[in-house]
PATOR-813071 format. One line per field, with one value per residue: residue in one letter; residue number from 1; x, y, z of N, C-alpha, C in turn. Coordinates in Angstrom, 2 decimals. Example, Ala and Ser with C-alpha at 12.3 -4.5 7.8 and 13.67 -1.06 7.14 Angstrom:
PATOR-813071
lumgu <- A;S .
vexti <- 1;2 .
n.east <- 13.19;12.85 .
n.north <- -5.69;-2.25 .
n.up <- 7.80;7.08 .
ca.east <- 12.30;13.67 .
ca.north <- -4.50;-1.06 .
ca.up <- 7.80;7.14 .
c.east <- 13.20;12.90 .
c.north <- -3.30;0.03 .
c.up <- 7.80;7.87 .
This chain:
PATOR-813071
lumgu <- M;N;P;T;I;A;N;P;Y;D;S;T;A;A;L;I;A;E;L;R;T;A;G;L;Q;Q;H;A;D;E;L;Q;L;A;L;D;T;G;S;S;G;T;R;I;F;M;A;L;R;W;Q;L;E;E;M;Q;K;H;E;L;P;E;S;V;R;E;Q;T;R;F;L;G;A;Y;F;S;K;A;L;E;M;D;T .
vexti <- 1;2;3;4;5;6;7;8;9;10;11;12;13;14;15;16;17;18;19;20;21;22;23;24;25;26;27;28;29;30;31;32;33;34;35;36;37;38;39;40;41;42;43;44;45;46;47;48;49;50;51;52;53;54;55;56;57;58;59;60;61;62;63;64;65;66;67;68;69;70;71;72;73;74;75;76;77;78;79;80;81;82;83 .
n.east <- 92.22;92.01;94.71;94.79;93.18;90.23;88.66;89.60;88.06;85.63;86.62;87.52;85.08;83.92;85.62;85.00;82.33;82.77;84.23;82.25;80.45;82.03;81.87;83.47;82.98;84.08;86.54;85.51;84.02;86.06;87.60;85.68;85.29;87.81;87.65;85.42;86.14;88.50;90.19;90.16;92.42;95.88;95.71;93.46;94.27;96.50;95.28;93.64;95.59;97.05;95.06;94.58;97.09;97.08;94.96;96.08;97.63;96.08;94.13;92.64;90.17;91.35;90.59;89.92;92.34;93.93;92.73;93.23;96.00;96.41;94.99;96.39;98.96;98.29;97.50;99.89;101.56;100.20;100.66;103.45;103.65;102.48;104.28 .
n.north <- 67.40;67.36;66.33;67.33;69.66;69.53;71.44;74.61;76.91;76.08;75.25;77.68;79.02;77.48;78.14;80.86;80.66;79.41;81.38;83.35;81.98;81.83;84.39;86.25;88.35;90.54;89.54;87.46;88.93;90.40;88.37;87.25;89.43;89.54;87.19;87.70;89.99;89.47;88.60;85.82;83.04;83.71;86.27;86.21;84.19;85.42;87.57;86.21;84.73;86.81;87.91;85.71;85.52;87.95;87.47;85.53;86.96;87.73;86.98;83.95;81.33;78.00;76.05;77.66;78.99;76.83;76.12;78.49;78.47;76.12;76.62;78.91;77.85;76.18;78.04;79.46;77.47;77.01;79.44;79.34;77.22;78.37;80.18 .
n.up <- 90.61;87.09;84.97;82.40;80.19;78.59;77.33;77.50;77.73;78.85;81.33;82.30;82.48;84.48;86.60;86.84;87.70;90.18;91.50;91.76;93.42;95.68;96.52;95.30;93.38;91.91;90.92;89.38;87.50;86.24;85.10;83.40;81.70;80.46;79.05;77.41;75.91;74.63;71.63;69.34;69.80;70.45;71.69;73.45;75.17;76.32;77.68;79.52;80.90;82.11;83.79;85.48;86.73;88.13;89.91;91.54;93.27;95.36;98.34;98.10;98.11;98.66;96.72;94.54;94.14;93.38;90.94;89.48;89.31;87.83;85.39;84.62;84.16;82.03;80.04;79.77;78.71;76.31;75.03;74.72;72.91;70.73;69.76 .
ca.east <- 92.06;92.48;96.00;94.63;91.95;89.62;88.23;90.00;86.99;84.72;87.30;87.50;83.70;83.74;86.33;84.19;81.19;83.26;84.55;80.98;79.95;82.88;81.68;84.54;82.32;84.98;87.46;84.72;83.69;87.28;87.96;84.67;85.59;88.96;87.16;84.48;86.71;89.68;89.93;90.50;93.83;96.90;95.31;92.59;95.09;97.32;94.41;93.25;96.77;97.34;94.05;94.83;98.26;96.64;94.14;96.92;98.24;95.09;93.66;91.59;89.96;92.34;90.11;90.02;93.77;94.41;92.24;93.91;97.37;96.33;94.65;97.51;100.00;97.79;97.57;101.31;102.04;99.58;101.37;104.77;103.50;102.03;105.39 .
ca.north <- 68.13;66.62;66.82;67.99;70.42;69.22;72.71;75.63;77.89;75.49;75.28;79.07;79.30;76.83;78.96;82.07;80.28;79.15;82.68;83.98;81.22;82.17;85.80;87.03;88.85;91.39;88.66;86.76;89.89;90.73;87.21;87.16;90.51;89.10;86.15;88.29;91.03;89.00;87.99;84.39;82.66;84.17;87.45;85.85;83.45;86.39;88.31;85.30;84.42;87.98;88.00;84.63;85.90;89.00;86.86;84.76;87.89;88.02;85.86;83.20;79.99;77.07;75.42;78.66;79.20;75.66;76.24;79.58;78.00;75.11;77.28;79.79;77.00;75.72;79.14;79.74;76.43;77.26;80.56;78.86;76.38;79.22;80.99 .
ca.up <- 89.37;85.93;84.48;81.11;80.04;77.30;76.77;78.47;77.92;79.83;82.62;82.73;82.88;85.78;87.57;87.03;88.54;91.54;92.09;92.15;94.57;96.82;96.85;94.67;92.18;91.12;90.19;88.36;86.44;85.49;84.29;82.35;80.75;79.67;78.15;76.46;75.05;73.91;70.33;69.37;69.75;71.38;72.45;74.57;76.13;77.05;78.60;80.59;81.72;82.93;84.83;86.43;87.52;89.06;90.96;92.46;94.22;96.40;99.15;97.43;98.65;98.10;95.48;93.48;93.90;92.64;89.56;88.78;88.99;86.77;84.13;84.27;83.56;80.73;79.08;79.51;77.80;75.01;74.42;74.31;71.73;69.64;69.25 .
c.east <- 92.66;93.79;95.90;93.29;91.41;89.22;88.57;88.92;85.96;85.33;87.33;86.10;83.41;84.42;85.54;83.00;81.63;83.64;83.29;80.40;80.72;82.74;82.73;84.05;83.25;85.95;86.72;84.41;84.91;87.71;86.97;84.92;86.77;88.53;86.29;85.13;87.94;89.28;90.34;92.02;94.68;96.43;94.43;93.36;95.93;96.48;94.01;94.43;97.10;96.35;94.25;96.03;97.91;95.84;94.98;97.60;97.33;94.76;92.49;91.38;90.90;91.86;90.20;91.49;94.34;93.97;92.97;95.33;97.34;96.01;95.76;98.64;99.57;97.93;99.01;101.88;101.47;100.28;102.75;104.68;103.10;103.17;106.40 .
c.north <- 67.32;67.19;67.50;68.72;70.13;70.51;73.82;76.68;77.37;75.53;76.70;79.47;78.68;77.62;80.24;81.77;80.05;80.45;83.39;83.30;81.59;83.64;86.72;87.57;89.68;90.55;87.93;87.68;90.22;89.58;87.03;88.23;90.14;88.06;86.76;89.26;90.60;88.46;86.53;84.21;83.29;85.32;87.10;85.05;84.40;87.15;87.44;84.97;85.59;88.08;86.91;84.95;86.98;88.41;86.12;85.65;88.16;86.76;85.19;81.88;79.00;76.42;76.38;78.90;78.05;75.74;77.36;79.18;77.06;75.74;78.22;79.01;76.52;76.82;79.53;78.74;76.63;78.40;80.15;78.05;77.20;80.01;80.16 .
c.up <- 88.24;85.42;83.12;81.09;78.66;76.60;77.77;78.71;78.92;81.23;83.18;83.19;84.24;86.88;87.86;87.94;89.99;92.24;92.57;93.39;95.83;97.22;96.27;93.32;91.30;90.31;89.07;87.20;85.59;84.60;83.14;81.28;79.87;78.65;77.04;75.47;74.28;72.55;70.40;69.41;70.83;72.25;73.65;75.61;76.96;78.07;79.79;81.49;82.64;84.09;85.89;87.32;88.54;90.22;91.98;93.49;95.42;97.19;98.44;98.16;97.95;96.81;94.30;93.12;93.06;91.17;88.81;88.41;87.79;85.43;83.68;83.60;82.18;79.69;78.77;78.52;76.40;74.29;73.93;73.03;70.50;69.02;68.51 .
């Protein structure tokens, strides 16, 4: 996995697609909803970070778990820099 994310929204879309491929439609739908209903900036990062943290509590394929950890860390860092 790349150490940086050029576009976190593209990376999140890729994660959503992988969740659907893995048969985890509910997680994909919840993450898509967080992306679709969040406003720009801090609010959407907070919604996505929360959803990623929730997903990590469940059994996920290792590739999906790795992506959720990475994106979660990215969004946490983005929130820290915003404050």
